[in-house]
C-alpha positions as CSV (number, residue, x, y, z in Angstrom):
1,M,-42.8,3.3,-82.9
2,T,-44.4,5.4,-80.4
3,D,-42.8,7.7,-77.7
4,L,-43.9,5.2,-75.0
5,E,-42.6,1.8,-77.7
6,L,-39.0,3.8,-77.1
7,K,-38.5,4.5,-73.8
8,Y,-39.9,0.8,-72.8
9,S,-37.8,-0.5,-75.5
10,A,-34.8,1.5,-73.9
11,L,-35.4,0.4,-70.3
12,Q,-35.7,-3.0,-71.4
13,D,-32.1,-2.7,-72.9
14,Y,-30.9,-0.4,-69.8
15,I,-32.2,-3.2,-67.0
16,R,-30.2,-5.8,-69.6
17,G,-26.9,-4.3,-69.1
18,L,-27.2,-4.2,-65.7
19,G,-26.8,-8.2,-65.2
20,Q,-27.8,-8.4,-61.5
21,L,-30.3,-5.6,-59.5
22,V,-31.7,-5.5,-56.4
23,V,-34.9,-3.6,-56.5
24,A,-36.4,-1.9,-53.7
25,F,-39.8,-3.3,-53.7
26,S,-42.9,-2.1,-52.0
27,G,-45.5,-3.8,-53.7
28,G,-47.2,-0.7,-55.6
29,V,-47.2,0.2,-59.0
30,D,-43.9,1.1,-59.8
31,S,-42.0,-0.8,-58.1
32,T,-44.0,-3.9,-59.1
33,F,-43.4,-3.3,-62.8
34,L,-39.8,-2.5,-62.4
35,L,-39.3,-6.0,-60.7
36,R,-42.0,-7.9,-62.9
37,L,-39.8,-6.5,-66.0
38,S,-36.0,-6.8,-64.0
39,F,-36.8,-10.4,-63.5
40,D,-38.0,-11.4,-67.2
41,I,-34.6,-9.8,-68.5
42,L,-32.2,-10.8,-65.5
43,K,-34.1,-13.4,-64.1
44,S,-32.5,-15.3,-60.6
45,N,-29.8,-12.7,-60.7
46,T,-32.9,-10.1,-60.0
47,L,-33.5,-9.8,-55.6
48,A,-36.6,-8.0,-53.9
49,V,-36.2,-6.4,-50.9
50,T,-38.8,-5.5,-48.7
51,A,-39.0,-3.0,-45.7
52,R,-41.2,-3.8,-42.8
53,S,-42.5,-0.8,-40.6
54,C,-45.7,0.6,-38.8
55,S,-46.3,3.1,-41.9
56,F,-46.0,0.3,-44.0
57,P,-49.4,-2.1,-43.1
58,Q,-49.4,-5.3,-43.6
59,R,-52.0,-5.8,-46.4
60,E,-49.5,-4.4,-48.9
61,L,-46.8,-6.4,-47.2
62,N,-49.0,-9.3,-48.0
63,T,-49.4,-8.4,-51.5
64,A,-45.9,-8.3,-52.0
65,Q,-45.2,-11.2,-50.7
66,E,-48.0,-12.7,-52.6
67,F,-46.9,-11.3,-56.2
68,T,-42.7,-12.7,-55.7
69,R,-44.0,-16.1,-54.8
70,Q,-46.5,-16.2,-57.7
71,Y,-43.9,-15.2,-60.6
72,G,-40.1,-17.3,-58.4
73,I,-38.4,-14.5,-57.0
74,E,-36.5,-14.3,-54.3
75,H,-37.8,-11.9,-51.7
76,I,-35.9,-10.9,-48.1
77,I,-37.8,-8.7,-45.9
78,V,-35.7,-6.5,-44.3
79,E,-36.5,-4.7,-40.6
80,S,-36.4,-0.9,-41.4
81,E,-38.6,0.5,-38.3
82,E,-38.8,4.8,-39.5
83,L,-39.5,4.9,-35.8
84,D,-36.2,4.5,-34.4
85,I,-34.6,6.8,-36.5
86,D,-33.6,9.6,-34.2
87,G,-35.6,12.6,-35.1
88,F,-38.2,11.1,-37.4
89,S,-41.1,10.8,-34.8
90,N,-40.9,14.4,-34.5
91,N,-41.8,14.7,-38.1
92,P,-39.6,17.2,-40.0
93,L,-39.1,18.9,-43.7
94,N,-36.6,16.1,-44.0
95,R,-38.5,12.9,-43.1
96,C,-38.3,11.1,-45.8
97,Y,-35.1,11.7,-46.3
98,L,-34.0,10.3,-43.3
99,C,-36.2,6.9,-43.7
100,K,-34.9,6.5,-47.3
101,S,-31.1,6.6,-45.9
102,G,-32.0,4.5,-42.8
103,L,-33.6,1.8,-45.3
104,F,-31.0,2.0,-48.3
105,T,-28.0,1.7,-45.9
106,K,-29.3,-1.6,-45.1
107,I,-30.3,-2.5,-49.5
108,R,-26.6,-2.0,-49.5
109,Q,-25.4,-3.7,-46.6
110,I,-27.4,-6.8,-48.3
111,A,-26.5,-6.0,-52.0
112,N,-22.9,-6.2,-50.7
113,L,-23.1,-9.0,-49.1
114,R,-24.9,-10.8,-52.4
115,E,-21.8,-9.2,-54.4
116,I,-24.9,-6.8,-56.6
117,K,-23.5,-3.6,-57.1
118,H,-27.1,-2.0,-59.0
119,I,-29.7,-1.1,-56.6
120,A,-33.1,0.4,-58.5
121,E,-36.1,2.0,-56.5
122,G,-39.4,2.8,-58.9
123,S,-39.8,6.8,-58.5
124,N,-41.4,7.9,-62.1
125,A,-41.3,11.4,-64.4
126,D,-44.2,12.7,-62.2
127,D,-42.0,12.7,-59.2
128,E,-39.9,15.2,-60.5
129,G,-42.3,17.7,-60.2
130,D,-43.0,17.7,-55.8
131,Y,-40.9,17.9,-52.8
132,R,-39.4,14.7,-52.4
133,P,-36.6,14.8,-50.0
134,G,-36.3,11.2,-50.1
135,L,-35.1,11.8,-54.1
136,Q,-31.8,13.8,-52.5
137,A,-31.4,10.4,-50.6
138,V,-31.7,7.9,-53.7
139,A,-28.9,9.8,-55.5
140,E,-26.8,10.1,-52.2
141,F,-26.3,6.4,-52.3
142,G,-26.3,5.8,-56.2
143,I,-29.5,4.4,-56.3
144,L,-31.1,3.6,-59.6
145,S,-34.3,5.3,-61.0
146,P,-35.3,3.3,-64.1
147,L,-38.3,4.9,-64.4
148,R,-37.4,8.4,-64.3
149,K,-34.6,8.0,-65.8
150,F,-36.4,7.2,-69.4
151,K,-39.4,9.2,-68.1
152,L,-42.0,7.1,-67.3
153,T,-45.3,8.5,-65.8
154,K,-47.7,6.7,-63.8
155,K,-50.0,6.9,-67.0
156,E,-47.8,5.4,-68.9
157,I,-46.6,2.4,-66.2
158,R,-50.4,1.4,-65.6
159,Q,-50.8,1.0,-69.4
160,L,-47.6,-1.0,-69.6
161,S,-48.5,-3.0,-66.7
162,N,-51.3,-3.9,-67.9
163,E,-50.1,-5.2,-71.0
164,L,-47.7,-7.5,-68.9
165,G,-50.9,-8.7,-67.2
166,L,-49.8,-7.4,-63.9
167,P,-52.7,-7.4,-61.0
168,T,-51.4,-3.5,-59.8
169,W,-52.1,-2.1,-63.3
170,D,-55.0,-0.6,-61.9
171,K,-53.9,-0.5,-57.7
172,Q,-54.2,2.3,-55.9
173,S,-51.9,4.8,-55.5
174,F,-50.1,4.6,-52.4
175,A,-47.3,5.6,-49.8
176,C,-46.1,5.0,-46.5
177,L,-48.4,6.0,-43.5
178,A,-46.5,8.6,-42.2
179,S,-47.1,11.4,-45.0
180,R,-51.1,11.5,-43.7
181,F,-48.9,13.7,-41.1
182,Q,-48.7,17.7,-41.2
183,Y,-44.8,18.3,-41.1
184,G,-43.9,18.8,-37.2
185,E,-47.2,16.8,-36.1
186,E,-45.7,14.2,-34.0
187,I,-45.6,10.4,-35.5
188,S,-46.3,7.9,-33.1
189,R,-47.2,3.9,-33.5
190,E,-50.4,4.4,-32.2
191,R,-51.3,7.4,-34.6
192,L,-49.8,5.4,-37.6
193,N,-52.2,2.3,-36.5
194,M,-55.4,4.9,-36.2
195,I,-54.6,5.8,-39.9
196,D,-54.1,2.4,-41.2
197,K,-57.5,1.3,-39.2
198,A,-59.5,4.5,-40.8
199,E,-58.0,3.6,-44.0
200,Q,-59.1,0.0,-44.5
201,I,-62.9,1.1,-43.0
202,L,-62.9,3.3,-46.5
203,L,-61.9,0.6,-48.5
204,D,-63.6,-2.5,-47.0
205,A,-66.8,0.4,-47.8
206,G,-66.5,0.2,-51.2
207,L,-63.7,3.1,-51.3
208,K,-60.9,2.9,-54.0
209,Q,-58.0,5.3,-53.9
210,V,-58.0,6.9,-50.7
211,R,-56.1,8.6,-47.8
212,V,-56.4,9.9,-44.7
213,R,-54.9,13.1,-43.3
214,F,-54.2,13.1,-39.8
215,H,-55.3,16.7,-37.9
216,G,-55.1,15.9,-34.2
217,N,-58.3,14.9,-33.3
218,L,-59.3,15.7,-37.3
219,A,-59.3,12.5,-39.9
220,R,-59.4,14.4,-43.5
221,I,-60.7,11.8,-46.1
222,E,-59.1,12.2,-49.4
223,T,-60.6,10.0,-52.2
224,D,-60.8,10.0,-55.5
225,D,-64.0,10.9,-57.7
226,A,-66.2,8.2,-57.9
227,G,-65.4,7.6,-53.5
228,M,-66.3,10.9,-52.9
229,N,-69.9,10.2,-55.0
230,L,-70.0,7.1,-52.7
231,L,-69.5,9.2,-49.8
232,L,-72.0,12.1,-50.4
233,T,-74.4,10.2,-52.0
234,E,-74.8,7.1,-49.2
235,K,-75.8,9.3,-46.2
236,I,-75.7,5.7,-43.8
237,L,-72.7,4.5,-44.9
238,C,-70.9,7.9,-43.8
239,K,-72.5,7.9,-40.3
240,D,-71.4,4.2,-40.2
241,I,-67.9,5.5,-41.1
242,Y,-68.1,8.3,-38.7
243,K,-68.8,6.2,-36.0
244,K,-66.0,3.5,-36.7
245,F,-63.7,6.6,-37.1
246,K,-65.1,7.3,-33.7
247,E,-64.5,4.6,-32.5
248,I,-60.6,4.5,-33.7
249,G,-60.3,8.3,-31.6
250,F,-61.0,10.5,-33.9
251,T,-63.4,13.1,-32.5
252,Y,-64.0,15.1,-36.3
253,V,-64.1,13.4,-39.5
254,S,-64.4,15.8,-43.1
255,I,-64.2,14.9,-46.5
256,D,-61.5,17.0,-48.7
257,I,-63.7,19.0,-51.0
258,I,-60.6,19.3,-54.0
259,G,-60.3,15.0,-53.4
260,Y,-57.5,12.7,-53.7
261,R,-54.3,14.0,-54.8
262,T,-50.2,13.0,-54.2
263,G,-48.4,14.7,-51.5
264,S,-51.3,17.1,-49.9
265,M,-49.7,17.9,-46.8
266,N,-46.7,20.1,-49.3
267,E,-49.5,22.3,-49.9
268,S,-48.3,24.0,-46.9
269,L,-44.9,24.3,-47.4
270,P,-44.0,27.8,-49.2
271,I,-42.4,26.0,-51.6
272,V,-45.0,24.0,-52.8
273,T,-48.2,25.7,-55.0
274,I,-51.4,24.1,-56.3
């Protein structure tokens, strides 16, 4: 057996041994794979829980709901508005910890009502190398991270997802919209809405992997090589994007020459290097 086959087999055995499982489900690549695998093994003993908030685009929630309907997986939508958490809007360094703590508190309440002991989330092995304060909340609340436990990388999860026929195998990576702001930059409902609209404009224009980072009146676009090529060769498209960004409220629009990468707002932190 290959290394990936061994990890996958061990992961299956581990989930089987849990008996029942609540999966924190965002509809992204990792949590979709985890949920589908858990449902294949545990069947009706699997429960998906998704948080609804202004930092989670409606298109992502729609995708998550469509997936659970397709497979007949029980799915609970819980209201978990981060802006209601004291201090969150100030965007402190532990912003993600505050968010995850609030979310896991609510998911734990649901799990307790259902008398389900285990809760799992979808972080993977690649998440070990970045500044991830949310993982502190994962540890404190006793949340399981099966994909990280068995050292599955994003690339491997995409490969396994493809083999399972999951539509998310080549889906663009996504993180909550609050991650688009530099630490210390105020997060508001209006600003989150600006980012959501801006990224939708880019997706509608044919870009696939995108981030729009908020820098006051400047929007910094991160995209992959294909998206970069499209923006640099289609001047009419760029002018149209600029016009629409202006209508949203941005004064300036820039393209990051390094391109898309996760956690780019962490690059200003002294503990993180490129």
